[in-house]
C-alpha positions, 0 to 999 in steps of 0.5 A, a space after each residue: 116397299 122402301 126399307 129405310 130402317 131395320 124395323 122395316 126388314 121382314 127378316 127382322 120382324 120374323 126374328 122378333 116374332 121368334 124371340 117372342 115365341 121363345 120367351 113364352 115357351 121357356 118361361 117354365 123351364 127349370 134349367 136356367 142355364 139352357 133357358 138363358 142360352 136359348 134366349 141369348 141365341 134368339 136375341 143374338 139373331 134379332 140384334 145382329 140383323 139390326 146391327 148389320 143394317 145400321 152399319 151402312 154397307 152391304 158387306 157389313 150387313 152380310 157379315 152380321 146376317 151370317 152371324 144371325 143365321 148361326 145364332 138361329 142354327 144354335 137355337 135350333 140345336 138347343 130346341 132339340 136338347 130341350 125337347 129331348 130332356 122334356 123341358 118343352 112340349 112337342 107342340 112348342 118345339 114345332 112352333 119355335 122350330 118352324 119360326 127358326 126355319 122361316 128366319 133362317 130361310 129369309 136370311 139366306 134369301 136376303 143374303 143371296 140378294 145382297 151378294 148379287 146387288 151392285 150396291 156394295 158401298 154405303 146403302 144409306 146416309 148417316 143421319 
């Protein structure tokens, strides 16, 4: 499968699914500050994957992948806080945490591939 747009990236699709899961499970959260911070972290993950891809070089993509991975790590920590404060159920925690791990692992694998790639300059022509 040829990847021409960030929407074609499996890790972007997984990060998008994570955002959908997170928004669903945080609907009833009363702590708006934590809820909003969790949502920002999820949105940061999916957005940084897209932004890095659109930048055009593997070097820039890698930089944004690491930022996205950091945001997903931040979200995992916030999930623990929400669980410990009984703001989300154990089932919702497990579902969202599992998706976080999938995204994080996917980012690591893709970053490893990019680091070994001989193509470090422009990946695609700007249209």
